[in-house]
C-alpha positions in Angstrom: 0.1 0.0 -0.1 1.2 3.3 -0.8 2.3 5.5 2.3 -0.2 8.4 2.7 -0.9 8.8 -0.8 -4.1 9.0 -2.6 -5.2 9.3 -6.2 -5.6 12.6 -7.4 -8.9 14.3 -7.7 -9.3 15.3 -11.4 -11.5 18.2 -10.5 -8.6 19.7 -8.6 -6.1 19.4 -11.7 -6.6 22.9 -13.5 -6.5 22.7 -17.3 -3.4 24.5 -18.8 -4.3 26.6 -21.5 -2.7 25.2 -25.0 -2.5 21.8 -23.6 -5.0 18.6 -24.5 -4.6 15.2 -23.3 -5.6 12.0 -25.1 -5.5 8.4 -23.9 -6.0 5.1 -25.5 -6.0 1.4 -24.9 -3.6 0.1 -27.5 -2.6 -3.3 -26.0 1.4 -2.6 -25.8 1.7 -5.2 -23.1 -1.7 -6.0 -21.9 -5.1 -5.5 -23.3 -7.9 -3.3 -21.9 -5.5 -1.2 -20.0 -4.8 2.7 -20.5 -1.1 2.6 -22.4 -1.1 5.3 -24.8 -1.1 9.0 -24.3 -0.9 11.9 -26.6 -0.3 15.6 -25.6 -1.2 18.2 -28.1 0.5 21.6 -27.7 -0.6 24.8 -29.1 1.4 26.8 -31.5 4.0 29.0 -29.6 4.7 26.5 -26.8 8.2 26.0 -25.7 9.4 22.8 -24.1 12.7 21.7 -22.4 13.9 18.4 -20.7 16.3 16.5 -18.6 17.0 13.0 -19.3 18.7 10.0 -17.7 22.2 9.7 -17.1 22.5 6.1 -17.7 24.9 5.8 -20.8 22.7 2.9 -21.8 19.8 5.2 -22.5 16.5 4.1 -24.3 15.9 4.6 -27.9 13.1 7.4 -27.3 15.3 9.3 -24.9 17.8 9.4 -27.9 15.2 10.8 -30.3 14.0 13.2 -27.9 17.5 14.8 -27.3 17.7 15.0 -31.1 14.5 16.4 -31.7 15.1 19.2 -29.0 18.4 19.8 -30.2 16.9 20.5 -34.0 15.2 23.4 -32.8 11.7 22.4 -34.0 8.8 23.6 -32.3 7.4 20.9 -30.2 3.7 20.3 -30.8 3.2 16.8 -29.4 4.4 14.3 -27.0 3.9 10.6 -27.4 3.8 8.3 -24.3 3.7 4.5 -24.1 3.8 2.2 -21.2 4.6 -1.4 -21.2 7.5 -1.3 -23.2 10.7 0.8 -22.3 12.3 0.5 -25.9 15.5 0.3 -24.3 18.4 -2.2 -24.8 16.7 -2.5 -28.6 19.7 -1.1 -30.8 19.2 0.5 -34.3 15.7 -1.1 -34.5 14.6 0.4 -31.4 15.5 3.7 -32.7 13.8 3.1 -36.0 10.8 2.3 -34.2 10.7 5.3 -31.8 11.1 7.3 -34.9 8.5 5.5 -36.9 6.1 6.4 -34.1 6.9 10.2 -34.5 6.4 10.1 -38.1 2.8 8.4 -37.6 1.9 11.0 -35.2 3.0 13.6 -37.0 1.4 12.6 -40.3 -1.9 12.5 -38.3 -1.6 15.8 -36.8 -0.3 17.6 -40.1 3.2 18.3 -38.3 6.7 17.6 -38.7 8.3 14.4 -37.1 10.9 16.4 -35.4 8.1 18.2 -33.5 7.1 15.0 -31.7 8.6 14.0 -28.7 8.2 10.0 -27.8 8.6 8.5 -24.2 8.1 5.0 -23.3 8.3 3.2 -19.9 8.0 -0.7 -19.2 10.2 -3.8 -19.7 13.7 -3.3 -21.2 15.1 -5.1 -24.0 11.8 -6.1 -25.8 10.9 -5.2 -29.2 8.4 -2.1 -29.3 5.3 -3.2 -30.8 5.0 0.1 -32.8 2.2 -1.3 -34.9 -0.2 -1.2 -31.9 0.9 2.1 -31.3 0.0 3.5 -34.5 -3.3 1.6 -34.3 -4.1 3.2 -31.0 -3.1 6.8 -32.3 -6.4 7.9 -33.8 -8.3 7.0 -30.7 -5.9 9.1 -28.7 -6.2 11.9 -30.7 -10.2 11.5 -30.7 -10.0 11.9 -27.2 -7.9 15.0 -26.6 -9.4 17.1 -23.9 -7.8 19.9 -21.9 -9.4 18.2 -18.8 -7.7 14.8 -19.0 -4.6 15.2 -16.8 -6.0 12.5 -14.5 -6.8 10.0 -17.0 -3.3 10.7 -18.6 -1.6 10.1 -15.2 -3.2 6.6 -15.3 -2.0 6.1 -18.8 1.5 6.3 -17.9 1.6 3.9 -15.0 3.7 0.9 -14.9 4.1 -0.9 -11.3 2.4 2.3 -9.8 -0.4 1.6 -7.7 -1.8 4.9 -8.0 -1.8 7.8 -10.4 0.2 10.7 -9.6 -0.6 14.2 -10.5 -0.6 17.7 -8.7 -1.4 21.4 -9.6 -0.9 24.8 -8.6 -2.5 28.3 -9.6 -0.8 31.6 -8.6 -1.2 35.1 -9.9 1.4 37.1 -12.0 0.6 40.4 -13.3 -2.8 40.2 -12.5 -3.5 36.9 -14.3 -4.1 33.4 -13.1 -1.3 31.3 -14.0 -1.6 27.5 -14.0 1.0 24.8 -13.3 -0.1 21.2 -13.8 1.8 17.9 -14.1 1.7 13.9 -14.0 4.3 11.5 -13.1 5.0 7.9 -12.8 7.5 5.8 -10.8 7.8 3.3 -8.3 10.7 1.1 -8.7 14.2 1.6 -10.2 14.4 4.8 -8.8 17.6 6.7 -8.2 18.8 10.4 -8.7 20.5 11.5 -11.8 17.7 11.5 -12.8 15.3 9.5 -10.8 13.7 6.9 -12.7 10.6 8.2 -13.5 8.5 10.0 -16.3 7.3 13.3 -15.5 5.4 16.1 -17.4 4.9 19.5 -16.0 3.0 22.3 -18.0 2.3 25.9 -17.5 0.4 28.7 -19.3 2.9 31.2 -18.2 4.7 33.5 -20.5 8.2 32.6 -20.3 10.9 33.6 -22.4 12.0 30.2 -24.1 15.7 30.7 -23.0 14.7 30.4 -19.4 12.9 27.3 -19.7 15.9 24.8 -19.7 17.5 26.3 -16.7 14.1 26.2 -14.9 13.6 22.6 -15.7 16.8 21.5 -14.6 16.5 23.7 -11.3 13.0 22.0 -10.6 14.6 18.4 -11.4 17.4 19.1 -8.9 15.0 20.3 -6.2 12.6 17.3 -6.6 13.4 14.4 -8.9 17.1 14.3 -8.2 16.3 14.2 -4.4 14.5 10.9 -4.2 15.5 7.2 -4.2 13.8 3.8 -3.4 16.4 1.2 -4.8 19.4 2.9 -6.0 19.0 1.8 -9.7 19.2 4.5 -12.4 16.9 3.8 -15.1 17.4 4.0 -19.0 14.1 5.9 -19.7 14.2 9.0 -17.1 12.8 11.9 -18.5 11.4 15.1 -17.1 9.9 17.6 -19.5 8.7 21.3 -18.9 6.1 22.8 -21.1 5.3 26.4 -21.3 2.3 27.4 -23.5 2.6 31.4 -23.1 -1.2 31.6 -23.0 -1.7 33.2 -19.4 -1.7 36.9 -20.7 0.7 38.4 -18.6 4.0 40.3 -19.6 6.8 37.8 -20.7 9.2 36.7 -17.5 12.7 37.2 -19.0 14.5 36.7 -15.6 13.9 34.1 -13.1 15.4 36.0 -10.4 12.8 38.7 -10.8 9.4 38.9 -8.5 7.4 37.2 -11.1 10.0 34.7 -12.2 10.3 33.7 -8.5 6.4 33.2 -8.1 6.5 30.9 -11.3 9.7 29.0 -10.1 8.2 28.4 -6.8 5.0 26.9 -8.3 7.1 24.7 -10.6 9.1 23.7 -7.7 5.9 22.8 -5.8 4.4 20.5 -8.3 7.5 18.7 -9.2 8.2 17.9 -5.4 4.8 16.6 -4.8 5.1 14.6 -7.9 8.6 13.1 -7.0 7.5 12.6 -3.6 4.4 10.7 -4.7 6.9 8.2 -6.3 8.5 7.6 -3.2 5.2 7.1 -1.4 4.2 4.8 -3.7 7.7 3.0 -3.8 7.4 -0.8 -4.7 6.5 -2.5 -1.6 7.1 0.6 0.5 5.5 0.9 4.0 7.3 4.1 5.2 8.3 7.3 3.8 11.5 8.6 4.9 13.0 11.9 4.8 16.7 12.2 5.3 18.1 15.5 6.3 21.9 16.2 6.5 22.8 19.7 8.0 26.3 21.1 9.1 27.9 20.4 5.8 30.7 22.3 4.2 28.8 22.2 1.0 25.8 20.7 -0.7 27.7 18.3 -2.6 29.0 16.5 0.8 25.7 16.7 2.3 24.3 14.7 -0.7 27.1 12.3 -0.2 25.9 11.4 3.3 22.3 11.5 2.6 22.3 9.2 -0.5 24.7 6.8 1.6 21.7 6.5 4.0 18.9 6.4 1.6 20.4 3.9 -0.7 21.6 1.5 2.3 19.7 -1.8 1.9 20.9 -2.3 5.8 19.1 1.0 6.8 16.1 0.5 4.8 15.3 -3.0 5.9 15.9 -2.1 9.5 13.4 0.8 9.0 10.7 -1.9 7.6 11.1 -4.1 10.6 11.1 -0.8 13.0 14.2 -2.1 14.4 16.0 0.8 15.9 19.4 -0.7 14.5 20.6 2.9 14.2 24.5 2.3 14.1 23.6 1.5 10.6 23.0 5.0 9.6 26.2 6.3 11.3 28.2 3.4 9.1 26.5 4.8 6.0 27.6 8.3 7.0 31.1 7.0 7.4 31.4 5.5 4.3 29.8 8.4 2.1 33.1 9.6 0.9 33.7 12.6 3.0 37.2 11.8 3.7 38.0 14.3 6.2 34.8 13.7 8.4 35.2 14.2 12.0 32.9 11.3 13.7 33.5 13.0 17.1 31.1 15.9 15.9 28.2 14.0 14.6 24.9 14.7 16.1 22.0 12.6 15.0 18.0 12.9 15.7 15.1 10.2 14.8 12.3 12.8 14.6 12.5 14.4 18.0 14.5 11.8 19.5 18.2 12.7 20.0 20.1 9.6 19.4 23.8 10.4 18.9 25.8 13.1 20.4 29.6 13.8 19.6 29.7 10.8 17.6 28.2 8.4 20.3 25.3 7.1 21.9 23.3 10.0 23.9 23.3 9.4 27.2 19.4 9.8 27.4 18.6 7.8 24.4 16.5 4.9 25.0 15.7 1.9 22.5 12.2 2.2 23.1 12.1 5.7 21.9 13.9 4.7 18.6 11.2 1.9 18.0 8.5 4.4 18.8 9.5 6.5 16.1 10.2 3.8 13.6 6.7 2.3 13.8 5.5 5.7 12.3 4.6 5.8 8.7 6.5 8.8 8.2 10.1 9.3 9.6 12.7 12.1 9.6 16.2 11.2 10.0 18.6 14.3 10.9 22.3 14.1 10.9 24.4 17.0 11.6 27.9 16.8 10.4 28.9 20.1 12.6 31.5 21.4 9.8 29.7 24.3 7.9 26.5 25.8 7.0 24.9 23.6 4.1 21.8 21.6 4.4 20.3 18.9 1.8 17.0 16.8 2.2 16.3 14.0 0.1 13.4 11.4 0.1 13.1 7.6 0.3 11.2 4.6 1.6 11.9 1.3 3.3 12.9 -1.9 1.7 10.2 -4.9 2.3 9.6 -8.4 1.3 7.0 -7.2 -1.4 9.8 -5.2 -3.3 11.5 -8.6 -4.0 8.4 -10.1 -4.8 7.3 -7.4 -7.3 10.7 -7.3 -9.1 11.1 -11.1 -9.3 7.5 -11.4 -11.0 7.8 -8.0 -13.0 7.7 -9.8 -16.5 5.1 -12.6 -15.5 
């Protein structure tokens, strides 16, 4: 069961002017399942994205990078679930490009104006014929209110769809930011293993979109981990349709730029945390906060060492306050001049470690009380500087093994 996560209310997902979404059942892997999504964008829209750091990246990732680099104005996004089209060589590239050609032909646009995305099983041939057959139904279904249905149409092992929406005032106009994501396993920063699509009707200078999507990813999807595995298909896309009617934002540091950035960050963080809450087999949502670092880089080293550790995560699943495992992870994180005699650690409100050793007032029953909660915060202070970083993870349960052992069944 997901940890304090509920299906989004479609009525609370505000439409974004200039964006319509259509969903179809194409039978990519299984029959009678929403597995094909088309997102149509109005003329004048700008699109930017960040993608997986995995060098064995999927065919659609390669094609997306090519199409974005071409400078063509993106008018459509094509997403299929059930098949990742990764580890498929030249044939996979040809099939990804063919899907773009097919959608472009139906929409009267150029193939370079289509961005393809795939998620699902790796190293299996993409059934592009089924995708092509499903495109007319997806196009016929295009509606501005279909964000919730689109969130369902990109799920793989997710137990719930993931969507979020915010509205803010800029220049006297209402500006909307709405997005969807998918992911539940094979999740690690750089990027986190997921698909994420966020759109806004803000009027934003196109040159600002790439730095904004990178900053949003770093504040959200690049701060989550479930199992430490970086996928072949990670993609996070930001769309700006420029239809809100306010004066163009030309500087993200301006007052209007900061309002928009905060809304985009809020949506991205909610989507990223939803992925962790829906982690495969997860029973607990864990925030790992590292304070007192010399810089954010060493804080991230310590945070991810804790969040990736199978020993830490299995202890949390069992509600076992075997908290020395956390100290061990900090110790091997790669901070070579770390002074262990300075370390402080809290588990929620419980002061567990002081000056590198067990706090004299710490009682194991207090640690167990915290570990039985569904939401837990681990705070470690390195006591060496002003930097802080928080990442989000979950526990590691028996069900995680079962889900991934049976994934292709």
